[in-house]
C-alpha positions as a Python dict, from the first residue, in 0.01 Angstrom:
ca = {
    (1, 'M'): (0, 0, 0),
    (2, 'K'): (35, 307, 219),
    (3, 'R'): (113, 522, -86),
    (4, 'K'): (-194, 399, -276),
    (5, 'K'): (-412, 485, 20),
    (6, 'W'): (-234, 818, 48),
    (7, 'M'): (-314, 907, -315),
    (8, 'M'): (-680, 824, -253),
    (9, 'M'): (-680, 1052, 50),
    (10, 'V'): (-514, 1331, -151),
    (11, 'C'): (-797, 1309, -404),
    (12, 'L'): (-1050, 1331, -123),
    (13, 'V'): (-866, 1627, 27),
    (14, 'M'): (-858, 1812, -305),
    (15, 'G'): (-1230, 1754, -335),
    (16, 'F'): (-1267, 1894, 15),
    (17, 'W'): (-1080, 2207, -91),
    (18, 'L'): (-1307, 2255, -393),
    (19, 'V'): (-1601, 2266, -154),
    (20, 'F'): (-1448, 2467, 129),
    (21, 'S'): (-1186, 2696, -31),
    (22, 'L'): (-1263, 3068, -3),
    (23, 'Q'): (-1235, 3353, -248),
    (24, 'V'): (-964, 3590, -131),
    (25, 'A'): (-907, 3950, -215),
    (26, 'F'): (-632, 4051, -456),
    (27, 'G'): (-296, 4140, -310),
    (28, 'V'): (-349, 4002, 43),
    (29, 'T'): (-41, 3973, 261),
    (30, 'L'): (-92, 3719, 539),
    (31, 'R'): (143, 3779, 831),
    (32, 'F'): (246, 3449, 989),
    (33, 'A'): (451, 3438, 1312),
    (34, 'H'): (622, 3120, 1435),
    (35, 'S'): (948, 2980, 1572),
    (36, 'T'): (1027, 2702, 1323),
    (37, 'T'): (1381, 2806, 1232),
    (38, 'G'): (1534, 2477, 1119),
    (39, 'G'): (1517, 2101, 1106),
    (40, 'A'): (1297, 1883, 891),
    (41, 'Q'): (992, 2079, 1008),
    (42, 'R'): (1132, 2390, 842),
    (43, 'V'): (1159, 2199, 513),
    (44, 'A'): (799, 2078, 545),
    (45, 'L'): (679, 2427, 633),
    (46, 'N'): (844, 2571, 323),
    (47, 'K'): (663, 2318, 105),
    (48, 'I'): (325, 2387, 267),
    (49, 'I'): (355, 2763, 232),
    (50, 'A'): (467, 2731, -130),
    (51, 'A'): (172, 2501, -207),
    (52, 'F'): (-71, 2741, -38),
    (53, 'E'): (60, 3038, -237),
    (54, 'Q'): (30, 2835, -555),
    (55, 'M'): (-333, 2752, -474),
    (56, 'Y'): (-402, 3116, -377),
    (57, 'P'): (-177, 3317, -612),
    (58, 'D'): (-315, 3648, -483),
    (59, 'V'): (-201, 3576, -128),
    (60, 'K'): (155, 3629, -11),
    (61, 'V'): (255, 3469, 321),
    (62, 'K'): (495, 3696, 508),
    (63, 'E'): (675, 3498, 776),
    (64, 'I'): (786, 3651, 1104),
    (65, 'V'): (1032, 3396, 1241),
    (66, 'Q'): (1204, 3407, 1579),
    (67, 'D'): (1416, 3166, 1781),
    (68, 'D'): (1184, 2957, 1998),
    (69, 'D'): (1316, 3090, 2330),
    (70, 'V'): (1286, 3452, 2214),
    (71, 'Y'): (940, 3381, 2073),
    (72, 'E'): (816, 3221, 2395),
    (73, 'D'): (969, 3469, 2638),
    (74, 'Q'): (889, 3809, 2485),
    (75, 'G'): (871, 3785, 2109),
    (76, 'L'): (512, 3670, 2062),
    (77, 'I'): (355, 3900, 2321),
    (78, 'T'): (538, 4194, 2163),
    (79, 'L'): (418, 4097, 1815),
    (80, 'V'): (51, 4060, 1905),
    (81, 'Q'): (49, 4401, 2077),
    (82, 'S'): (218, 4582, 1788),
    (83, 'R'): (49, 4810, 1536),
    (84, 'T'): (85, 4543, 1269),
    (85, 'P'): (23, 4216, 1454),
    (86, 'P'): (46, 3879, 1279),
    (87, 'D'): (-275, 3743, 1127),
    (88, 'V'): (-178, 3391, 1233),
    (89, 'Y'): (67, 3295, 1506),
    (90, 'A'): (201, 2975, 1658),
    (91, 'Q'): (87, 2904, 2011),
    (92, 'W'): (110, 2645, 2287),
    (93, 'G'): (-220, 2500, 2407),
    (94, 'G'): (-351, 2537, 2761),
    (95, 'D'): (-330, 2845, 2979),
    (96, 'L'): (-178, 3058, 2702),
    (97, 'V'): (-492, 3001, 2495),
    (98, 'R'): (-696, 3140, 2785),
    (99, 'L'): (-458, 3432, 2836),
    (100, 'Y'): (-455, 3542, 2472),
    (101, 'A'): (-832, 3500, 2441),
    (102, 'E'): (-896, 3706, 2756),
    (103, 'S'): (-651, 3972, 2641),
    (104, 'G'): (-828, 4018, 2308),
    (105, 'F'): (-543, 3884, 2096),
    (106, 'A'): (-713, 3563, 1977),
    (107, 'A'): (-1020, 3524, 1757),
    (108, 'D'): (-1301, 3282, 1841),
    (109, 'L'): (-1272, 3006, 1580),
    (110, 'T'): (-1569, 2796, 1692),
    (111, 'A'): (-1799, 2890, 1404),
    (112, 'A'): (-1523, 2849, 1145),
    (113, 'L'): (-1468, 2491, 1264),
    (114, 'E'): (-1831, 2378, 1248),
    (115, 'G'): (-1889, 2074, 1030),
    (116, 'A'): (-1647, 1851, 845),
    (117, 'W'): (-1323, 2033, 931),
    (118, 'K'): (-1356, 1982, 1307),
    (119, 'D'): (-1446, 1617, 1256),
    (120, 'T'): (-1104, 1551, 1100),
    (121, 'F'): (-929, 1609, 1436),
    (122, 'L'): (-866, 1357, 1712),
    (123, 'D'): (-1065, 1426, 2028),
    (124, 'A'): (-738, 1453, 2228),
    (125, 'A'): (-650, 1770, 2036),
    (126, 'W'): (-932, 1988, 2173),
    (127, 'P'): (-896, 2028, 2552),
    (128, 'D'): (-586, 2250, 2518),
    (129, 'A'): (-745, 2449, 2235),
    (130, 'M'): (-1054, 2574, 2420),
    (131, 'Y'): (-1150, 2845, 2667),
    (132, 'E'): (-1497, 2875, 2821),
    (133, 'G'): (-1636, 2622, 2573),
    (134, 'K'): (-1508, 2804, 2263),
    (135, 'I'): (-1221, 2717, 2032),
    (136, 'Y'): (-934, 2965, 2007),
    (137, 'L'): (-658, 2742, 1873),
    (138, 'I'): (-632, 2524, 1562),
    (139, 'P'): (-424, 2223, 1675),
    (140, 'N'): (-134, 2129, 1453),
    (141, 'S'): (50, 1874, 1663),
    (142, 'L'): (29, 1668, 1979),
    (143, 'D'): (355, 1710, 2169),
    (144, 'V'): (508, 1494, 2436),
    (145, 'T'): (721, 1761, 2599),
    (146, 'T'): (965, 1536, 2785),
    (147, 'V'): (1095, 1187, 2732),
    (148, 'L'): (1448, 1058, 2797),
    (149, 'W'): (1631, 1033, 2465),
    (150, 'Y'): (1936, 810, 2483),
    (151, 'N'): (2242, 727, 2276),
    (152, 'E'): (2205, 360, 2182),
    (153, 'A'): (2578, 311, 2118),
    (154, 'M'): (2668, 440, 2465),
    (155, 'F'): (2408, 218, 2630),
    (156, 'E'): (2544, -84, 2441),
    (157, 'E'): (2902, 9, 2531),
    (158, 'V'): (2835, -8, 2905),
    (159, 'G'): (2581, -291, 2884),
    (160, 'V'): (2261, -120, 2997),
    (161, 'T'): (1910, -103, 2855),
    (162, 'A'): (1627, 150, 2877),
    (163, 'P'): (1504, 156, 3240),
    (164, 'E'): (1141, 139, 3344),
    (165, 'T'): (1162, 235, 3712),
    (166, 'W'): (1348, 514, 3887),
    (167, 'S'): (1580, 273, 4070),
    (168, 'E'): (1672, 112, 3737),
    (169, 'F'): (1732, 460, 3595),
    (170, 'M'): (1972, 545, 3879),
    (171, 'N'): (2158, 219, 3817),
    (172, 'V'): (2198, 318, 3451),
    (173, 'N'): (2331, 659, 3556),
    (174, 'A'): (2582, 495, 3791),
    (175, 'K'): (2706, 255, 3524),
    (176, 'L'): (2753, 535, 3271),
    (177, 'K'): (2937, 752, 3524),
    (178, 'E'): (3168, 462, 3619),
    (179, 'N'): (3263, 433, 3251),
    (180, 'G'): (3351, 801, 3216),
    (181, 'I'): (3029, 900, 3037),
    (182, 'T'): (2820, 1197, 3148),
    (183, 'P'): (2477, 1043, 3205),
    (184, 'V'): (2245, 1341, 3136),
    (185, 'I'): (2293, 1664, 2942),
    (186, 'V'): (2049, 1954, 2977),
    (187, 'G'): (2075, 2307, 2839),
    (188, 'N'): (1877, 2474, 3115),
    (189, 'K'): (1961, 2844, 3086),
    (190, 'E'): (1596, 2920, 3000),
    (191, 'L'): (1486, 2689, 3287),
    (192, 'W'): (1202, 2512, 3100),
    (193, 'P'): (1397, 2206, 2969),
    (194, 'L'): (1466, 2070, 3318),
    (195, 'G'): (1151, 2239, 3453),
    (196, 'N'): (921, 2041, 3226),
    (197, 'W'): (1083, 1717, 3335),
    (198, 'A'): (1056, 1825, 3698),
    (199, 'G'): (686, 1892, 3639),
    (200, 'H'): (639, 1539, 3511),
    (201, 'I'): (819, 1390, 3809),
    (202, 'V'): (626, 1585, 4074),
    (203, 'G'): (306, 1492, 3889),
    (204, 'N'): (390, 1123, 3911),
    (205, 'A'): (483, 1167, 4276),
    (206, 'G'): (173, 1351, 4393),
    (207, 'G'): (-93, 1266, 4136),
    (208, 'A'): (-299, 1480, 3899),
    (209, 'D'): (-524, 1635, 4163),
    (210, 'L'): (-237, 1756, 4382),
    (211, 'Y'): (-47, 1873, 4074),
    (212, 'D'): (-335, 2097, 3969),
    (213, 'K'): (-399, 2230, 4320),
    (214, 'V'): (-33, 2319, 4370),
    (215, 'F'): (6, 2495, 4035),
    (216, 'T'): (-316, 2688, 4094),
    (217, 'L'): (-179, 2786, 4439),
    (218, 'K'): (-453, 2606, 4629),
    (219, 'K'): (-183, 2401, 4805),
    (220, 'D'): (182, 2464, 4885),
    (221, 'F'): (471, 2348, 4671),
    (222, 'T'): (640, 2242, 4994),
    (223, 'N'): (443, 1923, 5045),
    (224, 'P'): (584, 1575, 5122),
    (225, 'D'): (528, 1437, 4770),
    (226, 'F'): (695, 1727, 4590),
    (227, 'V'): (983, 1732, 4840),
    (228, 'R'): (1043, 1362, 4784),
    (229, 'A'): (1029, 1414, 4405),
    (230, 'F'): (1279, 1701, 4417),
    (231, 'G'): (1493, 1474, 4630),
    (232, 'L'): (1543, 1257, 4320),
    (233, 'F'): (1708, 1552, 4143),
    (234, 'E'): (1906, 1632, 4457),
    (235, 'E'): (2052, 1281, 4454),
    (236, 'M'): (2137, 1307, 4084),
    (237, 'A'): (2316, 1636, 4145),
    (238, 'E'): (2512, 1499, 4442),
    (239, 'K'): (2631, 1203, 4233),
    (240, 'G'): (2734, 1419, 3937),
    (241, 'Y'): (2486, 1277, 3688),
    (242, 'F'): (2414, 1611, 3515),
    (243, 'N'): (2650, 1795, 3280),
    (244, 'E'): (2857, 2071, 3435),
    (245, 'G'): (2728, 2422, 3375),
    (246, 'M'): (2381, 2300, 3279),
    (247, 'N'): (2210, 2616, 3409),
    (248, 'G'): (2434, 2836, 3194),
    (249, 'M'): (2380, 2644, 2869),
    (250, 'D'): (2102, 2722, 2620),
    (251, 'A'): (1858, 2451, 2514),
    (252, 'D'): (1983, 2417, 2156),
    (253, 'P'): (2350, 2361, 2250),
    (254, 'G'): (2228, 2103, 2500),
    (255, 'M'): (2055, 1913, 2222),
    (256, 'M'): (2354, 1946, 1990),
    (257, 'G'): (2576, 1818, 2271),
    (258, 'F'): (2361, 1508, 2290),
    (259, 'F'): (2389, 1457, 1914),
    (260, 'Q'): (2767, 1495, 1935),
    (261, 'G'): (2803, 1234, 2210),
    (262, 'F'): (2882, 1458, 2506),
    (263, 'A'): (2634, 1266, 2723),
    (264, 'A'): (2424, 953, 2704),
    (265, 'M'): (2076, 1096, 2775),
    (266, 'H'): (1884, 1414, 2704),
    (267, 'P'): (1542, 1496, 2856),
    (268, 'I'): (1337, 1700, 2609),
    (269, 'G'): (1033, 1679, 2385),
    (270, 'S'): (916, 1531, 2059),
    (271, 'W'): (1069, 1807, 1844),
    (272, 'L'): (1411, 1642, 1885),
    (273, 'V'): (1313, 1401, 1607),
    (274, 'S'): (1286, 1680, 1351),
    (275, 'E'): (1615, 1832, 1465),
    (276, 'A'): (1792, 1496, 1451),
    (277, 'L'): (1690, 1447, 1088),
    (278, 'T'): (1900, 1747, 987),
    (279, 'S'): (2149, 1806, 1274),
    (280, 'A'): (2259, 1467, 1408),
    (281, 'P'): (2553, 1276, 1252),
    (282, 'E'): (2444, 1022, 992),
    (283, 'D'): (2558, 731, 1206),
    (284, 'F'): (2394, 859, 1524),
    (285, 'R'): (2166, 594, 1675),
    (286, 'Y'): (1921, 696, 1941),
    (287, 'S'): (1593, 599, 2102),
    (288, 'A'): (1374, 709, 2392),
    (289, 'F'): (1201, 592, 2707),
    (290, 'N'): (935, 761, 2914),
    (291, 'T'): (1015, 919, 3251),
    (292, 'P'): (1077, 614, 3471),
    (293, 'T'): (795, 527, 3706),
    (294, 'V'): (818, 623, 4071),
    (295, 'P'): (692, 314, 4261),
    (296, 'W'): (589, 520, 4564),
    (297, 'G'): (419, 785, 4350),
    (298, 'K'): (50, 855, 4397),
    (299, 'G'): (-12, 943, 4033),
    (300, 'E'): (-144, 693, 3779),
    (301, 'Q'): (149, 571, 3574),
    (302, 'P'): (262, 556, 3300),
    (303, 'S'): (185, 917, 3231),
    (304, 'I'): (312, 1181, 2993),
    (305, 'I'): (364, 1552, 3013),
    (306, 'G'): (232, 1701, 2693),
    (307, 'L'): (-8, 1929, 2511),
    (308, 'S'): (-155, 2037, 2180),
    (309, 'T'): (28, 2308, 1991),
    (310, 'G'): (-107, 2494, 1695),
    (311, 'Y'): (-209, 2833, 1561),
    (312, 'Q'): (-428, 3122, 1665),
    (313, 'V'): (-579, 3397, 1450),
    (314, 'H'): (-542, 3749, 1584),
    (315, 'A'): (-875, 3896, 1691),
    (316, 'K'): (-795, 4216, 1498),
    (317, 'S'): (-678, 4047, 1179),
    (318, 'P'): (-817, 4222, 871),
    (319, 'N'): (-773, 3894, 684),
    (320, 'F'): (-975, 3656, 898),
    (321, 'D'): (-1119, 3450, 610),
    (322, 'V'): (-778, 3418, 445),
    (323, 'A'): (-625, 3315, 778),
    (324, 'V'): (-890, 3045, 821),
    (325, 'S'): (-823, 2921, 467),
    (326, 'F'): (-453, 2906, 548),
    (327, 'L'): (-515, 2699, 861),
    (328, 'R'): (-756, 2469, 676),
    (329, 'F'): (-477, 2410, 427),
    (330, 'F'): (-220, 2367, 702),
    (331, 'T'): (-427, 2096, 872),
    (332, 'S'): (-532, 1922, 551),
    (333, 'F'): (-442, 1557, 521),
    (334, 'E'): (-179, 1626, 258),
    (335, 'S'): (-7, 1898, 461),
    (336, 'Q'): (-18, 1689, 776),
    (337, 'I'): (142, 1395, 594),
    (338, 'L'): (439, 1623, 515),
    (339, 'Q'): (466, 1734, 875),
    (340, 'A'): (427, 1383, 1018),
    (341, 'E'): (706, 1256, 795),
    (342, 'A'): (919, 1542, 930),
    (343, 'G'): (863, 1430, 1289),
    (344, 'T'): (528, 1577, 1404),
    (345, 'F'): (263, 1374, 1585),
    (346, 'S'): (-39, 1486, 1386),
    (347, 'P'): (-378, 1558, 1550),
    (348, 'I'): (-560, 1468, 1226),
    (349, 'K'): (-732, 1130, 1210),
    (350, 'G'): (-553, 868, 1001),
    (351, 'V'): (-236, 1068, 931),
    (352, 'M'): (-3, 873, 1161),
    (353, 'E'): (-134, 546, 1018),
    (354, 'M'): (-88, 662, 659),
    (355, 'A'): (239, 855, 673),
    (356, 'E'): (581, 697, 633),
    (357, 'V'): (689, 826, 971),
    (358, 'D'): (1027, 813, 1135),
    (359, 'P'): (1041, 516, 1380),
    (360, 'H'): (1116, 760, 1661),
    (361, 'T'): (788, 940, 1593),
    (362, 'D'): (615, 601, 1599),
    (363, 'L'): (774, 536, 1938),
    (364, 'L'): (647, 869, 2073),
    (365, 'A'): (299, 796, 1942),
    (366, 'Q'): (306, 466, 2132),
    (367, 'I'): (421, 640, 2452),
    (368, 'F'): (131, 883, 2405),
    (369, 'R'): (-120, 600, 2357),
    (370, 'D'): (8, 406, 2660),
    (371, 'A'): (-30, 699, 2898),
    (372, 'V'): (-315, 685, 3148),
    (373, 'T'): (-256, 1044, 3263),
    (374, 'I'): (-155, 1358, 3074),
    (375, 'F'): (2, 1641, 3274),
    (376, 'A'): (2, 1990, 3126),
    (377, 'P'): (350, 2147, 3120),
    (378, 'P'): (364, 2408, 3399),
    (379, 'D'): (450, 2692, 3160),
    (380, 'T'): (157, 2628, 2926),
    (381, 'G'): (-104, 2478, 3156),
    (382, 'Y'): (-64, 2741, 3427),
    (383, 'P'): (37, 3107, 3464),
    (384, 'V'): (394, 3164, 3350),
    (385, 'E'): (498, 3340, 3672),
    (386, 'I'): (410, 3028, 3872),
    (387, 'A'): (581, 2795, 3626),
    (388, 'D'): (900, 3001, 3603),
    (389, 'T'): (932, 3015, 3982),
    (390, 'F'): (891, 2639, 4004),
    (391, 'Y'): (1144, 2594, 3723),
    (392, 'Q'): (1396, 2808, 3910),
    (393, 'G'): (1347, 2592, 4217),
    (394, 'A'): (1419, 2280, 4015),
    (395, 'A'): (1730, 2444, 3867),
    (396, 'F'): (1855, 2525, 4217),
    (397, 'V'): (1830, 2159, 4315),
    (398, 'A'): (1980, 2010, 3998),
    (399, 'G'): (2258, 2268, 4011),
    (400, 'G'): (2342, 2180, 4370),
    (401, 'V'): (2256, 2529, 4499),
    (402, 'K'): (1969, 2430, 4731),
    (403, 'G'): (1833, 2111, 4881),
    (404, 'A'): (1491, 1976, 4782),
    (405, 'E'): (1287, 2115, 5071),
    (406, 'E'): (1478, 2442, 5080),
    (407, 'A'): (1415, 2500, 4709),
    (408, 'L'): (1042, 2436, 4739),
    (409, 'E'): (1019, 2664, 5042),
    (410, 'W'): (1186, 2930, 4828),
    (411, 'V'): (923, 2872, 4554),
    (412, 'D'): (640, 2918, 4804),
    (413, 'A'): (799, 3232, 4944),
    (414, 'Q'): (835, 3387, 4598),
    (415, 'L'): (470, 3316, 4519),
    (416, 'E'): (325, 3426, 4852),
    (417, 'A'): (218, 3769, 4727),
    (418, 'R'): (42, 3613, 4430),
    (419, 'R'): (-124, 3360, 4658),
    (420, 'Q'): (-274, 3645, 4863),
    (421, 'R'): (-435, 3817, 4563),
}
């Protein structure tokens, strides 16, 4: 039944393209920057680009592909400032949308989205895509940036189930440790994998209003709620629940270590599903649970930490109309079906209901729907300098270098000059 409905939607989509497709100039090269280097999403991306080039035979898509950590840290900002910047580039929603719009690197897409195209998106996709009431990002996915993925076989071996509260979570950790299993593996060399999770936990502890005031430097990081939240990591570190050398390991090896059974749990985002489809052993069984609730927390729970991700068009692109056509194609129902079946939570209405999605993607979609609060990841919702300093503080605690209060005092001290601006 799903496939019959899907074919009907494809026909509707093709009719949509007959109405909205644009004439493009001969010999156009569209420069497209992103960080999709592997996994099932890479396979889907290849198919979408090939289909677009077949529909527009006079357009060649030139990909500029970088590892995600390189792309996020320095790669993208270097590309957009170069003499030959990308026409279209992948971007995280939130504060980076503001930053690139203010800096003159992102085109205003509001007029291009007027009418039927905008109406195909879920309302939840737009808050992270806008700046001063205008749209600067075309959403391509809704990402939950941290859940706790777990190895089902290991949980069954020691007789535990997915916890709902933090005390239950600590009991699971203890049971795993007693049985010689490392409870949690994190590749935290770039700081954001643990940092995102820490952001979610302090959000649950202090609530959305405090979270925003702290990350906009209107209140100190060293407050009772954040100290108590960091104390949870301090206890985990003291009891040896993290993998050794976590702060010297890259994110990708951390994920591969989880796939290979080096630990029972791995806190990271929705993109693990795509990676698992191509990188995990065939017999690997895994599932996920949301960050366990903190009973004393002041935030509304359950919550998620997540955002929209998508694509921006460079403000100086000489191929603006072609870039818009490309993004229309990329967010078409047919293209989004491909991406959803490769592990993406699509922002396009009806796609998740129609696609034959991986059950893990279905689970993430349910976690998203159940959330009463959405926290922006610190490194996309707020200035990167603030986020990175917070992330370093979290790494100090999880690595056993500093205590909870000491680490947060360090964060405040590092940001004092910025606070005075």
